[in-house]
C-alpha positions in Angstrom: -10.1 15.3 6.6 -6.5 14.9 8.0 -4.8 11.8 7.0 -2.2 9.9 8.9 -0.2 6.7 8.1 1.1 4.2 10.8 2.5 1.0 10.4 4.5 1.0 13.5 2.2 -1.6 15.7 3.2 -0.1 19.1 2.0 3.3 17.7 -1.0 2.4 16.1 -3.1 3.3 19.2 -1.7 6.5 19.7 -2.4 7.5 16.1 -6.0 6.5 16.0 -6.2 8.4 19.3 -5.0 11.5 17.9 -7.4 11.2 14.8 -10.7 13.3 15.0 -14.2 12.8 13.4 -14.1 12.3 9.6 -10.4 12.0 9.6 -8.6 9.2 7.7 -6.1 6.8 9.4 -4.3 4.0 7.3 -2.9 1.8 10.0 -1.4 -1.7 10.3 -4.5 -3.4 12.1 -3.1 -6.6 13.2 -3.2 -6.9 17.1 -4.6 -3.4 17.5 -8.2 -4.3 16.4 -9.7 -3.0 19.8 -8.1 0.5 19.1 -9.3 0.2 15.6 -12.9 -0.2 16.5 -12.8 2.4 19.2 -11.7 4.9 16.5 -14.3 4.0 14.4 -17.0 4.5 16.6 -15.8 7.8 17.2 -16.3 8.5 13.5 -12.4 7.9 12.1 -12.4 6.4 8.6 -9.9 3.5 8.6 -8.0 1.8 5.9 -6.1 -1.5 7.0 -2.7 -2.5 5.6 -2.4 -5.5 3.4 0.8 -7.0 1.9 -0.3 -8.8 -1.1 3.1 -9.2 -2.6 5.5 -9.9 0.2 6.1 -11.7 3.5 7.2 -10.3 6.6 9.2 -12.4 9.1 7.6 -10.5 11.7 4.1 -11.7 11.2 2.7 -14.6 13.0 2.0 -16.6 10.0 5.4 -16.4 8.5 6.0 -20.0 9.1 3.0 -21.5 7.9 3.6 -19.6 4.3 7.6 -19.0 4.0 7.6 -21.9 1.3 5.9 -19.4 -0.8 9.0 -17.2 -0.9 10.7 -16.1 -3.9 13.6 -13.9 -3.1 14.7 -11.5 -0.3 13.1 -8.1 -0.6 16.3 -5.9 -1.0 16.2 -2.7 1.5 13.9 -4.5 4.1 15.4 -6.7 6.4 13.1 -9.9 7.3 11.1 -9.3 4.3 10.6 -11.8 1.2 9.0 -11.5 -2.3 6.3 -14.2 -2.3 4.5 -16.2 -5.0 0.9 -14.9 -5.4 0.1 -17.4 -8.1 -0.2 -19.9 -5.1 -3.6 -20.6 -4.0 -2.8 -20.9 -0.2 -1.4 -17.4 -0.7 -4.5 -15.8 -2.3 -6.7 -17.7 0.2 -4.7 -16.1 2.9 -5.1 -12.6 1.8 -8.8 -13.1 1.5 -9.1 -14.2 5.0 -7.0 -11.1 6.2 -9.1 -8.9 4.1 -12.1 -10.5 6.0 -10.8 -9.9 9.3 -9.7 -6.3 8.6 -13.3 -5.6 7.4 -14.6 -7.1 10.5 -12.9 -4.3 12.5 -14.8 -1.9 10.8 -12.2 -0.8 8.1 -13.8 0.7 4.8 -10.3 0.0 2.7 -7.2 -1.6 2.5 -4.0 -0.2 1.6 -2.6 -2.6 -0.9 1.3 -3.0 -0.6 3.8 -4.5 -3.1 1.6 -4.9 -6.1 5.0 -4.3 -7.5 5.6 -7.9 -7.6 4.3 -8.2 -11.1 7.0 -5.5 -12.4 9.3 -7.5 -10.5 8.6 -10.5 -12.2 7.9 -9.2 -15.5 11.2 -7.2 -15.7 13.3 -10.2 -14.0 14.1 -7.9 -11.2 14.5 -10.6 -8.8 16.3 -13.9 -9.1 15.0 -17.3 -7.6 16.9 -17.6 -4.3 14.3 -20.5 -2.9 13.1 -23.9 -4.3 10.0 -22.4 -5.6 10.2 -21.6 -9.2 9.2 -18.0 -10.7 6.0 -17.7 -12.0 5.0 -16.0 -15.4 4.3 -12.5 -15.3 0.8 -12.9 -16.6 0.4 -15.3 -13.9 1.2 -12.7 -11.4 -1.0 -10.5 -13.1 -4.1 -12.6 -12.9 -3.4 -13.5 -9.4 -3.5 -10.1 -8.2 -6.5 -9.2 -10.4 -8.1 -11.8 -9.1 -7.4 -11.1 -5.3 -8.6 -7.1 -5.9 -11.7 -8.3 -7.5 -12.7 -10.5 -4.6 -11.6 -7.8 -1.9 -13.9 -5.2 -3.6 -16.7 -7.8 -4.0 -16.6 -7.6 0.0 -17.4 -4.1 -0.2 -13.9 -3.1 0.6 -12.3 -0.2 -0.9 -8.6 -1.0 -2.5 -5.8 1.6 -2.8 -3.0 0.3 -4.4 0.7 1.5 -3.1 3.0 2.3 -5.8 2.9 -0.8 -8.7 1.9 1.7 -11.3 2.7 -0.8 -14.2 0.3 -3.3 -12.6 -2.3 -0.4 -11.6 -2.2 0.8 -15.4 -2.9 -2.7 -16.8 -5.5 -3.5 -14.3 -7.3 -0.1 -14.6 -7.7 -0.5 -18.5 -9.0 -3.9 -18.1 -11.3 -3.2 -15.0 -12.2 0.2 -15.3 -13.9 1.8 -12.1 -12.8 -1.1 -9.4 -9.7 1.0 -8.1 -11.0 4.2 -6.8 -7.9 5.3 -5.2 -4.1 5.2 -5.2 -1.3 5.9 -3.0 2.5 6.5 -3.9 5.5 7.3 -1.8 8.2 9.4 -2.9 7.2 11.6 -5.9 9.3 14.5 -4.4 11.2 13.0 -1.7 12.4 9.8 -0.4 14.4 9.0 2.8 14.8 12.8 3.5 16.7 13.4 -0.1 15.0 15.2 -3.1 14.1 12.8 -5.8 15.7 12.8 -9.3 14.2 14.7 -11.6 13.6 11.7 -13.6 11.9 9.8 -11.1 9.6 12.8 -10.2 8.6 13.4 -13.8 7.6 9.5 -13.9 5.6 9.2 -11.0 3.8 12.6 -11.8 2.9 11.5 -14.9 1.5 8.2 -13.4 -0.7 10.1 -11.1 -1.6 12.7 -13.5 -2.9 9.7 -15.7 -4.8 8.2 -12.8 -6.6 11.6 -11.7 -7.8 11.9 -15.2 -9.3 8.7 -15.1 -11.3 9.9 -11.7 -9.3 8.3 -9.2 -8.6 9.7 -5.9 -4.9 10.6 -5.3 -2.8 10.3 -2.4 0.5 10.5 -1.4 3.2 9.9 0.9 6.4 12.3 1.0 9.6 12.0 3.4 11.3 15.5 3.5 14.0 16.7 5.6 12.9 19.9 6.0 9.7 22.1 6.5 10.4 24.1 3.5 10.8 20.7 1.4 7.3 19.7 3.0 5.8 22.9 2.1 7.1 22.4 -1.2 5.6 19.2 -1.6 2.1 20.4 -0.1 2.2 23.0 -3.1 3.5 20.4 -5.7 0.3 18.2 -5.1 -2.1 21.4 -4.9 -0.9 22.5 -8.5 -1.4 18.7 -9.7 -4.9 18.6 -7.9 -3.8 15.8 -6.1 -6.3 15.3 -3.2 -4.5 13.8 -0.3 -0.6 14.1 1.0 1.0 13.0 4.2 4.4 13.9 5.3 6.5 11.8 7.3 10.0 12.5 8.8 10.5 8.8 9.3 11.3 6.1 6.7 8.9 3.9 9.2 5.4 5.5 9.0 4.6 6.3 12.8 1.5 8.4 12.5 2.8 11.6 13.7 
């Protein structure tokens, strides 16, 4: 099974066309529903992208939901941390999950569950009129959304968010079947610090011992680094790795 990630909308159709039967494509389905359905008919497994902890300005629902913003998302222009405790946001996420499932996707790549850590450790400062929720309220909101999504018959694959994921797995065993982690070894073409690699490795090994399927995205600069990453994943018995040469995932 080949693994491809593509969150650049214009490149999603090409990414899906390049997939063969039984390949897995993790893509942003918004506006590309026809291409998704066609790929699924050919036997491609699809996970849809769903941002549960942040709001992007490029989305068609941005104006409707921007009053739920908490703060700017450093490093990502036009993206904002959101208040996931708001019922309006939770209803919105479940509605999107249903739309993605209607395309034929089998699962969801859940981005930015890190909002729990950000609030818990006060890593974000309130920049808009909305007050910061409590960490427990954020945890409860994320948990409820995941439970509702899995009840729809969709697999959830949190990207990062290890602090939240560990807590959720302890409270709800056997709900999360797979996790994704970016940059265990290489991020933005640079080698991660030994400390960061050790931290992420321990987290993924912990998940694997829980019977969770491990997938990861590495951003090396050279082919030698890519080979090193593949061997590292094999050594740790992590099942899936995607090598990306771009910060923005393009499916190549």
